[in-house]
C-alpha positions as a Markdown table, in Angstrom:
| # | Residue | x | y | z |
|---|---|---|---|---|
| 1 | Met | 87.5 | 132.0 | 75.6 |
| 2 | Asp | 88.8 | 135.6 | 75.7 |
| 3 | Phe | 92.2 | 135.9 | 77.6 |
| 4 | Asn | 93.0 | 140.0 | 77.7 |
| 5 | Leu | 95.8 | 139.4 | 80.1 |
| 6 | Ile | 95.8 | 143.8 | 80.0 |
| 7 | Ser | 92.3 | 144.2 | 80.8 |
| 8 | Pro | 91.3 | 145.5 | 84.4 |
| 9 | Ala | 87.8 | 143.1 | 83.9 |
| 10 | Phe | 89.4 | 140.2 | 83.2 |
| 11 | Lys | 92.2 | 140.8 | 86.1 |
| 12 | Ala | 89.1 | 140.6 | 88.4 |
| 13 | Asn | 88.9 | 136.7 | 88.6 |
| 14 | Pro | 90.9 | 135.1 | 85.8 |
| 15 | Tyr | 91.1 | 132.4 | 88.0 |
| 16 | Pro | 88.4 | 130.3 | 86.0 |
| 17 | Ala | 90.0 | 131.2 | 82.8 |
| 18 | Phe | 93.3 | 129.7 | 84.0 |
| 19 | Ser | 91.7 | 126.7 | 85.5 |
| 20 | Trp | 90.7 | 126.0 | 81.7 |
| 21 | Leu | 93.4 | 126.6 | 80.0 |
| 22 | Arg | 95.6 | 124.1 | 82.6 |
| 23 | Thr | 92.9 | 121.5 | 81.8 |
| 24 | Asn | 92.1 | 122.0 | 78.0 |
| 25 | Ala | 95.1 | 123.9 | 76.4 |
| 26 | Pro | 97.9 | 124.3 | 78.8 |
| 27 | Val | 100.3 | 125.7 | 76.1 |
| 28 | Tyr | 97.9 | 128.3 | 74.2 |
| 29 | Gln | 98.8 | 130.5 | 71.3 |
| 30 | Ile | 97.1 | 134.1 | 71.7 |
| 31 | Asn | 97.4 | 137.3 | 69.4 |
| 32 | Met | 99.3 | 140.5 | 71.4 |
| 33 | Gln | 98.2 | 144.0 | 70.1 |
| 34 | Gly | 99.4 | 144.4 | 66.4 |
| 35 | Asp | 98.2 | 140.5 | 65.9 |
| 36 | Arg | 101.7 | 139.0 | 67.1 |
| 37 | Pro | 100.9 | 135.6 | 68.2 |
| 38 | Ala | 102.6 | 134.5 | 71.4 |
| 39 | Trp | 102.5 | 131.5 | 73.8 |
| 40 | Ile | 100.5 | 131.7 | 77.1 |
| 41 | Ile | 101.6 | 128.4 | 79.5 |
| 42 | Ser | 99.6 | 127.9 | 82.4 |
| 43 | Arg | 100.3 | 124.6 | 84.1 |
| 44 | Tyr | 102.9 | 124.9 | 87.0 |
| 45 | Glu | 105.5 | 122.0 | 85.5 |
| 46 | Asp | 105.4 | 124.0 | 82.6 |
| 47 | Val | 106.2 | 127.6 | 84.1 |
| 48 | Asp | 108.6 | 126.0 | 85.9 |
| 49 | Thr | 110.8 | 124.8 | 83.2 |
| 50 | Val | 110.1 | 127.7 | 80.9 |
| 51 | Leu | 111.5 | 129.9 | 83.8 |
| 52 | Lys | 114.8 | 127.4 | 84.4 |
| 53 | Asp | 115.0 | 126.4 | 80.9 |
| 54 | Gln | 117.7 | 128.7 | 79.1 |
| 55 | Arg | 116.6 | 128.0 | 75.6 |
| 56 | Phe | 113.7 | 130.5 | 76.5 |
| 57 | Val | 115.8 | 133.5 | 76.3 |
| 58 | Lys | 114.8 | 137.2 | 77.3 |
| 59 | Asn | 116.9 | 139.1 | 74.2 |
| 60 | Val | 115.1 | 138.4 | 71.1 |
| 61 | Arg | 118.4 | 139.1 | 69.6 |
| 62 | Asn | 119.4 | 135.7 | 71.0 |
| 63 | Ala | 116.6 | 133.8 | 69.0 |
| 64 | Leu | 116.9 | 135.3 | 65.4 |
| 65 | Ser | 119.5 | 136.4 | 63.2 |
| 66 | Pro | 119.9 | 139.8 | 62.1 |
| 67 | Glu | 117.6 | 139.3 | 59.0 |
| 68 | Glu | 114.7 | 137.5 | 61.1 |
| 69 | Leu | 114.9 | 140.2 | 63.1 |
| 70 | Ser | 114.4 | 142.7 | 61.1 |
| 71 | Gln | 111.2 | 140.9 | 59.2 |
| 72 | Lys | 109.6 | 139.9 | 62.3 |
| 73 | Phe | 110.4 | 143.0 | 64.6 |
| 74 | Pro | 111.9 | 145.6 | 62.5 |
| 75 | Trp | 111.9 | 148.4 | 65.1 |
| 76 | Val | 114.1 | 146.5 | 67.2 |
| 77 | Gln | 117.7 | 147.1 | 66.1 |
| 78 | Pro | 120.0 | 144.3 | 65.8 |
| 79 | Asp | 122.9 | 146.1 | 67.3 |
| 80 | Pro | 122.2 | 146.9 | 70.9 |
| 81 | Gln | 124.6 | 149.7 | 70.8 |
| 82 | Gln | 122.2 | 151.4 | 68.1 |
| 83 | Gln | 119.0 | 150.3 | 70.0 |
| 84 | Gln | 120.8 | 152.4 | 73.2 |
| 85 | Gln | 120.4 | 155.6 | 71.4 |
| 86 | Ser | 116.8 | 155.8 | 71.8 |
| 87 | Gly | 115.1 | 157.8 | 74.2 |
| 88 | Asn | 113.5 | 154.8 | 75.5 |
| 89 | Ala | 115.8 | 152.5 | 75.5 |
| 90 | Phe | 116.1 | 152.6 | 79.5 |
| 91 | Leu | 112.9 | 150.4 | 79.9 |
| 92 | Ser | 114.4 | 147.8 | 78.2 |
| 93 | His | 117.9 | 147.8 | 78.2 |
| 94 | His | 118.2 | 146.5 | 81.7 |
| 95 | Met | 119.3 | 142.8 | 83.3 |
| 96 | Leu | 115.6 | 141.4 | 83.2 |
| 97 | Asn | 115.7 | 141.7 | 79.6 |
| 98 | Phe | 119.2 | 140.4 | 79.3 |
| 99 | Asp | 120.8 | 137.0 | 79.2 |
| 100 | Pro | 124.3 | 135.6 | 80.1 |
| 101 | Pro | 127.1 | 137.0 | 80.3 |
| 102 | Asp | 125.2 | 140.5 | 80.2 |
| 103 | His | 122.7 | 139.4 | 82.7 |
| 104 | Thr | 125.3 | 137.7 | 85.1 |
| 105 | Arg | 127.9 | 141.1 | 84.8 |
| 106 | Leu | 124.9 | 143.4 | 85.7 |
| 107 | Arg | 123.3 | 141.4 | 88.5 |
| 108 | Ser | 126.6 | 141.0 | 90.3 |
| 109 | Leu | 126.8 | 144.6 | 90.8 |
| 110 | Val | 123.6 | 144.7 | 92.8 |
| 111 | Asn | 123.4 | 140.9 | 94.2 |
| 112 | Leu | 125.2 | 142.0 | 97.5 |
| 113 | Ser | 123.0 | 144.9 | 98.6 |
| 114 | Phe | 120.0 | 142.5 | 98.7 |
| 115 | Thr | 120.9 | 139.6 | 100.4 |
| 116 | Pro | 118.9 | 138.5 | 103.5 |
| 117 | Arg | 121.6 | 139.4 | 105.8 |
| 118 | Leu | 122.0 | 143.0 | 104.3 |
| 119 | Val | 118.3 | 143.6 | 103.8 |
| 120 | Glu | 117.7 | 142.2 | 107.3 |
| 121 | Gln | 119.8 | 145.4 | 108.3 |
| 122 | Trp | 116.8 | 147.5 | 107.1 |
| 123 | Arg | 114.2 | 146.0 | 109.5 |
| 124 | Glu | 114.2 | 149.0 | 111.8 |
| 125 | Arg | 113.8 | 151.8 | 109.4 |
| 126 | Ile | 110.9 | 149.6 | 107.5 |
| 127 | Gln | 109.1 | 149.3 | 110.7 |
| 128 | Ala | 109.8 | 153.2 | 111.8 |
| 129 | Ile | 108.3 | 154.0 | 108.3 |
| 130 | Thr | 105.5 | 151.9 | 108.9 |
| 131 | Asp | 104.3 | 153.2 | 111.7 |
| 132 | Glu | 105.1 | 157.0 | 110.6 |
| 133 | Leu | 102.1 | 155.9 | 107.9 |
| 134 | Leu | 99.8 | 154.2 | 110.5 |
| 135 | Asp | 100.4 | 157.1 | 112.6 |
| 136 | Ala | 98.8 | 159.4 | 110.4 |
| 137 | Val | 95.7 | 158.0 | 109.7 |
| 138 | Gln | 94.9 | 155.9 | 113.4 |
| 139 | Glu | 92.7 | 158.5 | 114.4 |
| 140 | Arg | 90.7 | 158.6 | 111.4 |
| 141 | Gly | 89.5 | 155.3 | 111.6 |
| 142 | Glu | 89.5 | 154.9 | 107.4 |
| 143 | Met | 92.1 | 155.1 | 104.4 |
| 144 | Glu | 92.9 | 154.1 | 101.5 |
| 145 | Leu | 95.1 | 151.5 | 102.0 |
| 146 | Ile | 97.2 | 151.6 | 98.6 |
| 147 | Gly | 98.0 | 155.3 | 98.5 |
| 148 | Glu | 98.3 | 156.0 | 102.0 |
| 149 | Phe | 100.2 | 152.7 | 103.1 |
| 150 | Ala | 100.9 | 149.9 | 100.6 |
| 151 | Phe | 102.5 | 152.4 | 98.0 |
| 152 | Pro | 104.5 | 155.4 | 100.2 |
| 153 | Leu | 105.9 | 152.4 | 102.3 |
| 154 | Pro | 108.3 | 150.5 | 99.7 |
| 155 | Met | 108.7 | 153.4 | 97.7 |
| 156 | Met | 110.1 | 155.6 | 100.4 |
| 157 | Val | 112.4 | 152.4 | 101.3 |
| 158 | Ile | 113.9 | 151.7 | 97.8 |
| 159 | Thr | 114.3 | 155.5 | 97.1 |
| 160 | Glu | 116.2 | 156.2 | 100.6 |
| 161 | Met | 118.4 | 153.0 | 99.5 |
| 162 | Leu | 119.0 | 154.5 | 96.3 |
| 163 | Gly | 119.5 | 157.9 | 97.5 |
| 164 | Val | 116.6 | 159.8 | 95.8 |
| 165 | Pro | 115.2 | 163.0 | 97.4 |
| 166 | Thr | 112.7 | 162.9 | 99.3 |
| 167 | Val | 110.5 | 165.6 | 97.4 |
| 168 | Asp | 110.7 | 163.7 | 94.2 |
| 169 | Arg | 108.9 | 160.5 | 95.4 |
| 170 | Met | 105.7 | 161.3 | 94.3 |
| 171 | Arg | 106.9 | 161.9 | 90.5 |
| 172 | Phe | 108.3 | 158.1 | 90.8 |
| 173 | Arg | 105.1 | 156.9 | 91.7 |
| 174 | Thr | 103.2 | 158.8 | 88.3 |
| 175 | Trp | 106.2 | 157.6 | 86.1 |
| 176 | Ser | 106.1 | 154.1 | 87.2 |
| 177 | Asn | 102.4 | 153.7 | 87.7 |
| 178 | Gln | 102.3 | 154.7 | 83.6 |
| 179 | Val | 104.8 | 152.4 | 82.9 |
| 180 | Val | 103.9 | 149.7 | 84.5 |
| 181 | Glu | 100.1 | 150.0 | 83.4 |
| 182 | Ala | 100.9 | 150.4 | 79.6 |
| 183 | Ser | 102.8 | 147.2 | 79.6 |
| 184 | Gly | 101.3 | 145.1 | 76.9 |
| 185 | Asn | 99.8 | 148.0 | 75.6 |
| 186 | Phe | 101.6 | 149.6 | 72.2 |
| 187 | Glu | 99.6 | 152.4 | 72.1 |
| 188 | Ala | 99.5 | 153.2 | 75.8 |
| 189 | Phe | 103.6 | 153.3 | 75.4 |
| 190 | Gln | 102.8 | 155.9 | 72.3 |
| 191 | Asp | 101.3 | 158.1 | 74.8 |
| 192 | Leu | 103.8 | 158.4 | 77.2 |
| 193 | Arg | 106.8 | 159.6 | 75.0 |
| 194 | Glu | 106.7 | 162.9 | 77.3 |
| 195 | Ser | 106.8 | 161.3 | 80.4 |
| 196 | Leu | 108.9 | 158.8 | 79.3 |
| 197 | Arg | 111.1 | 161.9 | 78.4 |
| 198 | Glu | 111.0 | 163.2 | 81.8 |
| 199 | Phe | 111.8 | 160.0 | 83.7 |
| 200 | Arg | 115.1 | 159.3 | 81.5 |
| 201 | Asn | 116.2 | 163.1 | 82.2 |
| 202 | Tyr | 115.5 | 162.9 | 85.9 |
| 203 | Leu | 117.4 | 159.4 | 86.0 |
| 204 | Ser | 120.3 | 161.0 | 83.9 |
| 205 | Asp | 120.2 | 164.5 | 85.8 |
| 206 | Leu | 120.4 | 162.6 | 89.3 |
| 207 | Ile | 123.3 | 160.3 | 88.3 |
| 208 | Ala | 125.3 | 163.2 | 87.3 |
| 209 | Gln | 124.7 | 164.6 | 90.6 |
| 210 | Lys | 125.5 | 161.5 | 92.4 |
| 211 | Ser | 129.1 | 161.6 | 90.4 |
| 212 | Lys | 129.9 | 164.8 | 91.5 |
| 213 | Gln | 128.6 | 164.2 | 95.0 |
| 214 | Pro | 129.0 | 160.8 | 95.9 |
| 215 | Ser | 127.4 | 159.4 | 99.5 |
| 216 | Glu | 127.1 | 156.0 | 100.8 |
| 217 | Asp | 123.8 | 154.9 | 98.9 |
| 218 | Leu | 123.5 | 152.3 | 96.5 |
| 219 | Leu | 123.4 | 154.4 | 93.3 |
| 220 | Ser | 126.6 | 156.3 | 94.2 |
| 221 | Lys | 127.8 | 152.8 | 94.9 |
| 222 | Leu | 127.0 | 151.8 | 91.5 |
| 223 | Ile | 128.7 | 154.3 | 90.1 |
| 224 | Arg | 132.0 | 153.5 | 91.7 |
| 225 | Thr | 131.6 | 149.9 | 91.1 |
| 226 | Glu | 133.6 | 148.4 | 88.4 |
| 227 | Ala | 132.6 | 144.8 | 86.9 |
| 228 | Glu | 135.2 | 142.7 | 85.5 |
| 229 | Gly | 137.2 | 146.1 | 84.8 |
| 230 | Glu | 134.5 | 147.7 | 83.3 |
| 231 | Lys | 132.6 | 150.7 | 84.4 |
| 232 | Leu | 128.5 | 150.6 | 84.2 |
| 233 | Thr | 127.7 | 152.8 | 80.8 |
| 234 | Glu | 125.7 | 155.6 | 81.5 |
| 235 | Glu | 122.8 | 153.8 | 79.4 |
| 236 | Glu | 123.1 | 150.7 | 82.1 |
| 237 | Leu | 123.0 | 152.8 | 84.9 |
| 238 | Ile | 120.0 | 154.8 | 83.9 |
| 239 | Ala | 118.1 | 151.6 | 82.9 |
| 240 | Met | 119.4 | 149.5 | 86.1 |
| 241 | Val | 118.2 | 152.4 | 88.6 |
| 242 | Phe | 114.8 | 152.6 | 86.5 |
| 243 | Leu | 114.5 | 148.7 | 87.1 |
| 244 | Leu | 115.3 | 149.0 | 90.7 |
| 245 | Leu | 113.1 | 151.7 | 91.4 |
| 246 | Val | 109.8 | 150.3 | 89.5 |
| 247 | Ala | 110.8 | 146.6 | 90.6 |
| 248 | Gly | 111.7 | 147.5 | 94.1 |
| 249 | His | 108.2 | 148.8 | 95.0 |
| 250 | Glu | 105.7 | 147.5 | 92.4 |
| 251 | Thr | 105.8 | 144.1 | 94.0 |
| 252 | Thr | 105.5 | 144.9 | 97.1 |
| 253 | Val | 102.8 | 147.3 | 96.9 |
| 254 | Asn | 100.9 | 144.6 | 95.3 |
| 255 | Leu | 101.7 | 142.0 | 97.7 |
| 256 | Ile | 100.6 | 143.7 | 100.9 |
| 257 | Gly | 97.7 | 145.4 | 98.7 |
| 258 | Asn | 96.5 | 142.0 | 97.6 |
| 259 | Gly | 97.5 | 140.0 | 100.8 |
| 260 | Val | 95.2 | 142.7 | 103.1 |
| 261 | Leu | 92.2 | 142.1 | 100.5 |
| 262 | Ala | 92.8 | 138.0 | 100.8 |
| 263 | Leu | 92.6 | 137.9 | 104.5 |
| 264 | Leu | 89.4 | 140.7 | 104.4 |
| 265 | Gln | 88.3 | 137.9 | 102.2 |
| 266 | Tyr | 88.5 | 135.0 | 104.6 |
| 267 | Pro | 87.6 | 136.0 | 108.2 |
| 268 | Asp | 88.7 | 132.9 | 109.5 |
| 269 | Gln | 92.6 | 133.0 | 107.9 |
| 270 | Leu | 92.3 | 136.7 | 109.2 |
| 271 | Glu | 91.1 | 136.0 | 112.6 |
| 272 | Lys | 94.0 | 132.9 | 112.8 |
| 273 | Leu | 96.6 | 135.6 | 112.3 |
| 274 | Lys | 95.6 | 138.0 | 114.9 |
| 275 | Gln | 95.5 | 135.4 | 117.2 |
| 276 | Asp | 98.9 | 134.0 | 116.7 |
| 277 | Pro | 101.4 | 136.8 | 114.9 |
| 278 | Ser | 104.2 | 134.2 | 114.6 |
| 279 | Leu | 102.2 | 132.9 | 111.2 |
| 280 | Ile | 103.2 | 136.2 | 109.4 |
| 281 | Lys | 106.0 | 134.6 | 107.5 |
| 282 | Ser | 104.0 | 131.6 | 106.0 |
| 283 | Ala | 100.8 | 134.0 | 105.8 |
| 284 | Val | 102.9 | 136.4 | 103.4 |
| 285 | Glu | 104.5 | 133.0 | 101.5 |
| 286 | Glu | 100.7 | 132.1 | 101.2 |
| 287 | Phe | 99.6 | 135.7 | 99.9 |
| 288 | Leu | 102.2 | 135.5 | 96.9 |
| 289 | Arg | 101.0 | 132.2 | 96.1 |
| 290 | Tyr | 97.2 | 132.7 | 96.2 |
| 291 | Gln | 97.4 | 136.2 | 94.6 |
| 292 | Gly | 100.7 | 137.3 | 94.1 |
| 293 | Pro | 101.7 | 141.0 | 92.8 |
| 294 | Leu | 102.6 | 139.6 | 89.2 |
| 295 | Ile | 100.0 | 137.9 | 86.7 |
| 296 | Thr | 103.0 | 136.8 | 84.1 |
| 297 | Ala | 106.9 | 136.7 | 84.1 |
| 298 | Thr | 108.5 | 139.4 | 81.9 |
| 299 | Gln | 108.6 | 137.9 | 78.0 |
| 300 | Arg | 111.0 | 135.5 | 76.7 |
| 301 | Trp | 111.5 | 134.0 | 73.2 |
| 302 | Leu | 112.7 | 130.5 | 72.1 |
| 303 | Ser | 116.1 | 130.5 | 70.7 |
| 304 | Glu | 115.4 | 126.8 | 69.3 |
| 305 | Asp | 112.3 | 124.6 | 68.5 |
| 306 | Val | 110.8 | 123.0 | 71.6 |
| 307 | Glu | 107.6 | 120.8 | 72.2 |
| 308 | Met | 105.4 | 121.4 | 75.1 |
| 309 | Gly | 102.0 | 120.5 | 76.3 |
| 310 | Gly | 101.2 | 119.0 | 73.1 |
| 311 | Gln | 102.5 | 121.9 | 70.7 |
| 312 | Leu | 105.4 | 122.8 | 68.8 |
| 313 | Leu | 106.8 | 126.1 | 69.9 |
| 314 | Arg | 109.3 | 127.6 | 67.2 |
| 315 | Arg | 112.5 | 129.3 | 67.5 |
| 316 | Gly | 111.7 | 133.0 | 67.7 |
| 317 | Asp | 108.0 | 132.5 | 69.0 |
| 318 | Gln | 107.3 | 134.4 | 72.1 |
| 319 | Val | 106.5 | 133.1 | 75.6 |
| 320 | Leu | 104.3 | 134.4 | 78.3 |
| 321 | Val | 104.4 | 132.4 | 81.3 |
| 322 | Leu | 101.1 | 132.6 | 83.6 |
| 323 | Leu | 102.9 | 133.1 | 87.0 |
| 324 | Ala | 99.3 | 133.5 | 89.1 |
| 325 | Ser | 97.6 | 130.3 | 86.9 |
| 326 | Ala | 101.1 | 128.4 | 88.0 |
| 327 | Asn | 100.6 | 129.0 | 91.9 |
| 328 | Arg | 96.9 | 127.8 | 91.9 |
| 329 | Asp | 97.3 | 124.6 | 90.0 |
| 330 | Asp | 95.5 | 121.7 | 91.8 |
| 331 | Gln | 98.2 | 119.3 | 90.9 |
| 332 | Arg | 100.9 | 121.1 | 92.6 |
| 333 | Phe | 98.9 | 122.4 | 95.7 |
| 334 | Ala | 96.1 | 121.0 | 97.9 |
| 335 | Asp | 93.0 | 123.3 | 97.9 |
| 336 | Ala | 94.8 | 125.5 | 95.2 |
| 337 | Glu | 92.0 | 127.9 | 95.0 |
| 338 | Gly | 91.6 | 128.5 | 99.1 |
| 339 | Leu | 93.8 | 130.6 | 101.2 |
| 340 | Asp | 95.8 | 128.7 | 104.0 |
| 341 | Ile | 98.3 | 131.0 | 105.9 |
| 342 | Thr | 99.7 | 127.7 | 107.9 |
| 343 | Arg | 100.6 | 126.2 | 104.5 |
| 344 | Glu | 104.0 | 124.5 | 104.6 |
| 345 | Glu | 104.6 | 123.2 | 101.1 |
| 346 | Asn | 104.3 | 126.2 | 99.5 |
| 347 | His | 107.4 | 126.2 | 96.6 |
| 348 | His | 105.2 | 129.0 | 94.5 |
| 349 | Leu | 106.8 | 130.9 | 91.9 |
| 350 | Ala | 105.7 | 134.8 | 92.5 |
| 351 | Phe | 109.3 | 135.4 | 92.5 |
| 352 | Gly | 110.0 | 133.6 | 89.4 |
| 353 | Lys | 112.7 | 130.7 | 89.1 |
| 354 | Gly | 116.1 | 130.3 | 87.8 |
| 355 | Ile | 118.8 | 133.1 | 87.1 |
| 356 | His | 116.0 | 135.6 | 86.5 |
| 357 | Phe | 114.7 | 135.1 | 90.1 |
| 358 | Cys | 113.7 | 138.4 | 91.8 |
| 359 | Leu | 116.5 | 140.0 | 93.5 |
| 360 | Gly | 114.3 | 141.8 | 95.6 |
| 361 | Ala | 112.8 | 139.0 | 97.2 |
| 362 | Pro | 114.1 | 139.5 | 100.9 |
| 363 | Leu | 113.2 | 142.8 | 100.6 |
| 364 | Ala | 109.9 | 142.3 | 99.6 |
| 365 | Arg | 109.2 | 140.0 | 102.1 |
| 366 | Leu | 110.3 | 141.5 | 104.9 |
| 367 | Glu | 108.6 | 144.6 | 104.2 |
| 368 | Gly | 105.2 | 142.6 | 103.4 |
| 369 | Gln | 105.7 | 141.2 | 107.1 |
| 370 | Ile | 106.3 | 144.3 | 108.7 |
| 371 | Ala | 103.7 | 146.0 | 106.9 |
| 372 | Ile | 100.4 | 143.2 | 107.2 |
| 373 | Gly | 101.9 | 142.2 | 110.7 |
| 374 | Thr | 102.1 | 145.6 | 112.1 |
| 375 | Leu | 98.5 | 146.9 | 110.4 |
| 376 | Leu | 96.7 | 143.9 | 112.2 |
| 377 | Arg | 98.5 | 144.3 | 115.8 |
| 378 | Arg | 97.3 | 148.5 | 115.3 |
| 379 | Met | 94.2 | 148.1 | 113.6 |
| 380 | Pro | 92.7 | 144.5 | 114.8 |
| 381 | His | 89.4 | 145.4 | 113.7 |
| 382 | Leu | 90.2 | 146.2 | 110.3 |
| 383 | Asn | 87.3 | 145.9 | 107.7 |
| 384 | Leu | 87.2 | 146.4 | 103.7 |
| 385 | Ala | 84.9 | 149.6 | 103.3 |
| 386 | Ile | 83.4 | 148.5 | 99.7 |
| 387 | Asp | 81.9 | 145.7 | 98.0 |
| 388 | Pro | 84.4 | 143.4 | 96.7 |
| 389 | Gln | 83.0 | 143.4 | 93.5 |
| 390 | Asp | 83.5 | 147.4 | 93.2 |
| 391 | Leu | 87.3 | 147.1 | 93.2 |
| 392 | Val | 89.0 | 148.4 | 89.8 |
| 393 | Trp | 92.4 | 146.1 | 88.7 |
| 394 | Arg | 95.3 | 147.8 | 87.3 |
| 395 | Pro | 95.8 | 147.5 | 83.8 |
| 396 | Gly | 98.6 | 145.7 | 81.8 |
| 397 | Met | 100.3 | 143.0 | 81.3 |
| 398 | Leu | 102.5 | 142.3 | 84.2 |
| 399 | Ile | 101.0 | 143.3 | 87.7 |
| 400 | Met | 98.1 | 142.2 | 89.7 |
| 401 | Gly | 96.7 | 144.6 | 92.6 |
| 402 | Val | 93.9 | 147.0 | 92.7 |
| 403 | Asn | 93.6 | 150.8 | 92.4 |
| 404 | Asn | 92.4 | 151.8 | 95.3 |
| 405 | Leu | 91.5 | 149.2 | 98.6 |
| 406 | Pro | 89.7 | 151.8 | 101.0 |
| 407 | Val | 89.4 | 150.5 | 104.7 |
| 408 | Thr | 87.9 | 150.9 | 108.3 |
| 409 | Phe | 89.2 | 150.0 | 111.1 |
């Protein structure tokens, strides 16, 4: 079978292929771009294991010797300090691609800003932004839900948290889209050099400005914070802000979009949620399971040989876990292919697991609950304004979501 994980056509309905994988080849080797082999893991139990097992490392330097690294990946500098000198280092030089102790140090700097208790303090502001966005389209009776609602809501929240000027938000949409949709596509990244240079220069200028005129936003706090006696370097700061901006809104955009789409395709579940709005928390968890915002987790590398699913995975092999497949595994979930907003046993893997569990999960959950709950309360006659077959899914290795979602109400 053709498992083209970056193809919009494949993403329109990858689930039959994932079902075949789980049954016939739960640990399956594919060729990435450039004919680089990678293992894709599809069963819930195996995906859960990989996410928690620290033999599957995030930094390829921890899997291969400098000599092996130069042979297999000549573009990766054995010395991370040399790699930082690359203009695009900020794309990978962040905590999501680090292992302990670097990951531990960097994550500790931002952990406290995303606890459920602190995130809850944003509830009123998230509700206000939600109502402002819906006020703008209410009288029209229609909207393009991604561009007019699902995107601006989390983008406004994360930029306010970080202290990014309002006038620059749309520039971030362009940059973020380009980066995410080029994931897994080497040629697409080559075409982004100028945009990436602009993105990095903007972040560098913003950090310089906040250093001179700090305030109480998260970026100013990061600049002031010291971790174990060391301040973040400028490159670490740039990478951290990049990660928080992109990860801080991309997941929620697609949580909202995919959740609304799922409800419109399951009228009985839509009616159930309208009749009982208190179900919104379990509904959001089900949206995350049924069609979460990510098709895969970010890549991992084996630091030693491991046997899994009848295959021998060698040290240095690249591994991708299929979150979207694991969350539809009928060995783990009853009626896994159906949508049930009252599902109680719902230990989905949409936010990952282990030390790399999504830092922004409490924020994404709160935004999803407020956005979808308010949308159904204010626009109870919501309908899809396009044939589902005509929806276009976004390219790229990571994201699972549609480009546009026209609705009427």
